[in-house]
ZAMARGU-4260 file (C-alpha; in steps of 0.2 Angstrom, whole numbers, plus 5000, padded with zeros to 4 digits):
<rodrens>
0) 4732/5037/4723 | 4746/5049/4725 | 4743/5058/4708 | 4726/5051/4705 | 4732/5042/4689
5) 4729/5024/4686 | 4745/5014/4689 | 4754/5031/4689 | 4755/5035/4707 | 4767/5021/4711
10) 4779/5022/4696 | 4795/5026/4705 | 4808/5027/4691 | 4823/5017/4696 | 4837/5020/4684
15) 4847/5004/4688 | 4843/4987/4693 | 4844/4983/4711 | 4848/4965/4717 | 4850/4962/4735
20) 4855/4945/4742 | 4847/4937/4758 | 4862/4942/4768 | 4862/4960/4762 | 4843/4961/4767
25) 4847/4954/4784 | 4861/4967/4786 | 4850/4981/4780 | 4836/4976/4792 | 4848/4976/4807
30) 4855/4993/4802 | 4837/4999/4800 | 4832/4993/4818 | 4847/5002/4825 | 4842/5018/4816
35) 4824/5016/4823 | 4830/5014/4840 | 4839/5030/4838 | 4823/5038/4833 | 4815/5033/4849
40) 4829/5040/4859 | 4830/5057/4851 | 4812/5060/4846 | 4806/5076/4852 | 4794/5091/4848
45) 4797/5104/4835 | 4799/5122/4839 | 4794/5134/4826 | 4790/5152/4824 | 4774/5161/4820
50) 4777/5172/4805 | 4785/5189/4803 | 4802/5192/4794 | 4807/5183/4778 | 4807/5165/4777
55) 4813/5156/4761 | 4801/5145/4753 | 4805/5126/4754 | 4810/5118/4738 | 4795/5116/4726
60) 4783/5119/4740 | 4774/5132/4729 | 4770/5128/4711 | 4784/5136/4700 | 4772/5148/4691
65) 4768/5156/4708 | 4784/5155/4717 | 4791/5172/4712 | 4775/5181/4715 | 4773/5173/4732
70) 4791/5177/4737 | 4789/5195/4731 | 4772/5199/4739 | 4776/5188/4755 | 4788/5202/4760
75) 4775/5216/4758 | 4775/5220/4777 | 4782/5213/4793 | 4767/5203/4798 | 4768/5191/4784
80) 4782/5181/4775 | 4782/5171/4759 | 4779/5154/4769 | 4765/5161/4778 | 4757/5168/4762
85) 4760/5151/4754 | 4751/5142/4768 | 4736/5153/4766 | 4734/5150/4748 | 4736/5131/4750
90) 4723/5132/4764 | 4711/5142/4754 | 4712/5133/4737 | 4727/5121/4735 | 4734/5134/4723
95) 4719/5131/4712 | 4716/5148/4702 | 4699/5142/4697 | 4693/5137/4714 | 4675/5142/4719
100) 4667/5138/4736 | 4649/5135/4741 | 4650/5152/4750 | 4654/5160/4734 | 4673/5163/4738
105) 4683/5164/4722 | 4700/5161/4715 | 4717/5155/4722 | 4715/5167/4737 | 4696/5163/4739
110) 4690/5181/4740 | 4671/5184/4743 | 4664/5197/4731 | 4662/5210/4744 | 4679/5209/4751
115) 4687/5208/4733 | 4677/5224/4729 | 4685/5233/4743 | 4702/5225/4744 | 4706/5218/4727
120) 4721/5226/4718 | 4728/5227/4701 | 4744/5217/4705 | 4751/5215/4688 | 4747/5233/4682
125) 4737/5227/4667 | 4723/5240/4671 | 4710/5228/4679 | 4707/5219/4695 | 4703/5200/4691
130) 4699/5189/4706 | 4703/5174/4694 | 4720/5180/4690 | 4733/5174/4702 | 4744/5189/4697
135) 4730/5200/4705 | 4723/5188/4718 | 4740/5184/4727 | 4745/5202/4728 | 4728/5206/4735
140) 4729/5193/4748 | 4746/5200/4754 | 4739/5217/4753 | 4723/5213/4763 | 4734/5204/4776
145) 4745/5219/4778 | 4729/5231/4780 | 4722/5220/4793 | 4739/5220/4802 | 4739/5239/4802
150) 4722/5239/4810 | 4729/5229/4825 | 4747/5235/4826 | 4745/5242/4843 | 4736/5227/4850
155) 4747/5217/4863 | 4754/5200/4857 | 4761/5193/4841 | 4757/5204/4826 | 4755/5190/4814
160) 4744/5180/4826 | 4733/5195/4828 | 4733/5198/4809 | 4727/5181/4806 | 4714/5182/4820
165) 4707/5198/4812 | 4706/5189/4795 | 4695/5176/4803 | 4685/5186/4817 | 4687/5204/4812
170) 4699/5217/4818 | 4686/5223/4830 | 4686/5207/4840 | 4705/5207/4841 | 4705/5225/4848
175) 4691/5221/4860 | 4700/5206/4868 | 4717/5213/4867 | 4724/5199/4856 | 4717/5183/4848
180) 4699/5182/4854 | 4693/5167/4864 | 4684/5159/4849 | 4688/5141/4846 | 4686/5143/4827
185) 4698/5158/4827 | 4711/5151/4838 | 4711/5135/4827 | 4713/5146/4812 | 4728/5155/4819
190) 4736/5138/4824 | 4732/5130/4807 | 4740/5144/4797 | 4755/5146/4808 | 4758/5127/4808
195) 4756/5126/4789 | 4769/5140/4787 | 4782/5128/4794 | 4778/5116/4780 | 4781/5129/4766
200) 4797/5137/4774 | 4814/5130/4770 | 4822/5125/4787 | 4836/5136/4794 | 4842/5123/4806
205) 4841/5104/4809 | 4823/5098/4810 | 4819/5087/4825 | 4812/5070/4823 | 4794/5065/4825
210) 4790/5054/4840 | 4779/5043/4829 | 4792/5039/4816 | 4798/5022/4823 | 4780/5016/4824
215) 4776/5020/4806 | 4792/5011/4800 | 4787/4996/4811 | 4770/4996/4803 | 4777/4997/4785
220) 4790/4983/4788 | 4775/4971/4793 | 4768/4974/4775 | 4784/4970/4766 | 4779/4958/4752
225) 4761/4963/4751 | 4755/4966/4732 | 4752/4983/4726 | 4734/4989/4723 | 4731/5006/4715
230) 4719/5015/4727 | 4722/5002/4740 | 4721/5007/4758 | 4724/4990/4766 | 4706/4987/4770
235) 4698/4970/4770 | 4689/4976/4753 | 4707/4979/4746 | 4713/4962/4752 | 4725/4971/4763
240) 4734/4979/4749 | 4740/4997/4746 | 4746/5010/4734 | 4760/5021/4739 | 4751/5035/4748
245) 4739/5022/4755 | 4753/5013/4764 | 4761/5029/4771 | 4744/5035/4777 | 4740/5018/4786
250) 4758/5018/4793 | 4756/5035/4802 | 4737/5031/4806 | 4744/5016/4816 | 4753/5029/4828
255) 4738/5041/4829 | 4743/5053/4815 | 4730/5056/4801 | 4738/5061/4784 | 4729/5066/4768
260) 4725/5052/4756 | 4736/5058/4741 | 4755/5060/4741 | 4756/5078/4735 | 4746/5084/4750
265) 4756/5072/4762 | 4771/5083/4757 | 4763/5097/4768 | 4762/5087/4784 | 4778/5095/4792
270) 4794/5103/4788 | 4807/5097/4775 | 4824/5091/4780 | 4838/5091/4767 | 4844/5075/4760
275) 4859/5074/4772 | 4847/5077/4787 | 4835/5062/4783 | 4830/5051/4798 | 4820/5035/4798
280) 4802/5039/4797 | 4803/5054/4785 | 4792/5053/4770 | 4802/5054/4754 | 4794/5060/4738
285) 4796/5058/4719 | 4791/5068/4704 | 4794/5071/4686 | 4793/5090/4689 | 4805/5095/4703
290) 4799/5113/4704 | 4781/5109/4709 | 4775/5099/4725 | 4758/5098/4717 | 4765/5086/4704
295) 4772/5074/4716 | 4767/5056/4711 | 4775/5044/4723 | 4780/5043/4741 | 4789/5031/4753
300) 4795/5030/4771 | 4813/5032/4773 | 4822/5018/4783 | 4840/5024/4783 | 4855/5020/4772
305) 4848/5028/4757 | 4833/5016/4756 | 4814/5017/4759 | 4799/5005/4761 | 4787/5009/4747
310) 4773/5002/4737 | 4780/5004/4719 | 4768/5000/4706 | 4755/4987/4699 | 4763/4970/4698
315) 4776/4974/4712 | 4775/4971/4730 | 4779/4982/4745 | 4798/4982/4746 | 4814/4992/4750
320) 4819/5004/4736 | 4833/5016/4734 | 4829/5035/4736 | 4843/5042/4726 | 4836/5043/4709
325) 4834/5057/4697 | 4816/5060/4701 | 4819/5062/4720 | 4809/5078/4725 | 4812/5080/4744
330) 4806/5074/4761 | 4794/5079/4775 | 4796/5075/4793 | 4778/5072/4798 | 4772/5081/4814
335) 4755/5079/4823 | 4752/5097/4822 | 4757/5098/4804 | 4745/5084/4799 | 4731/5091/4809
340) 4733/5108/4800 | 4731/5101/4783 | 4714/5105/4775 | 4703/5090/4771 | 4700/5096/4753
345) 4711/5107/4743
</rodrens>
């Protein structure tokens, strides 16, 4: 169910036939187990910032049609950056310009009419302010963030966190409490956005491994040879079968990490290591559009040596496949906080 298209989510385009002998498989498994042991030894917690300054967007994390505008307006003031702005847009609408909530919030940035009337701007200079036009709504979101930051600029603590708290609870509450107020909802909102920010930022240094990576691989290895089922999540009703994102979801659920159901949302469950920084347990993604993470249609679990375990397509079984194909999109190092930060619906 990675892209919601029957028999499409598992179509990994492999350009060359891959024949592996029994001896080679045995050697590969031995190599994988050595790498898995390495993951257990070096696994640790991520350390990340909380906004401010310029952070380059991760490859394809923002749909190409919005990338330039997010990059431009994400640098409007020191309290925000492009990755933080992208995280807000993803949290609010999943980059859907036609989103409308039950609370009457509208557009890609989910402005309610009263807030839009006061803070909406004509971002593209066409003479009108249109909440449904991302060229107005994205600049308006950045402008509103910066306005809130100006209200709380003299409050102790981190300016970005105080700005986000103002967005959720109001600037008055932040001023009253001298920082992020002691409201569970507000503190969760601040943590959610600052954690998601790391998923939209291009890493500037090596990304530490997830502690759960080895367990996820172990789960997936036990499923080798299981027939593919589109929409399958491994339940009894599914006959224990999976599609690609069903397998990765179940693998990480086995170690206590809850991932979204579809592949293009799983991409936002943590930071994105470069190809030469991949470690066993990283999720690896594939797409026919290498500029847009929302177009991702396949996912697997990296096991080392250029291979992943994946559920490829109808008629195939869970197996090892190479990752270095023309449709390789990128990777995500899953973190507990990153997975928890993801919205349940976008």
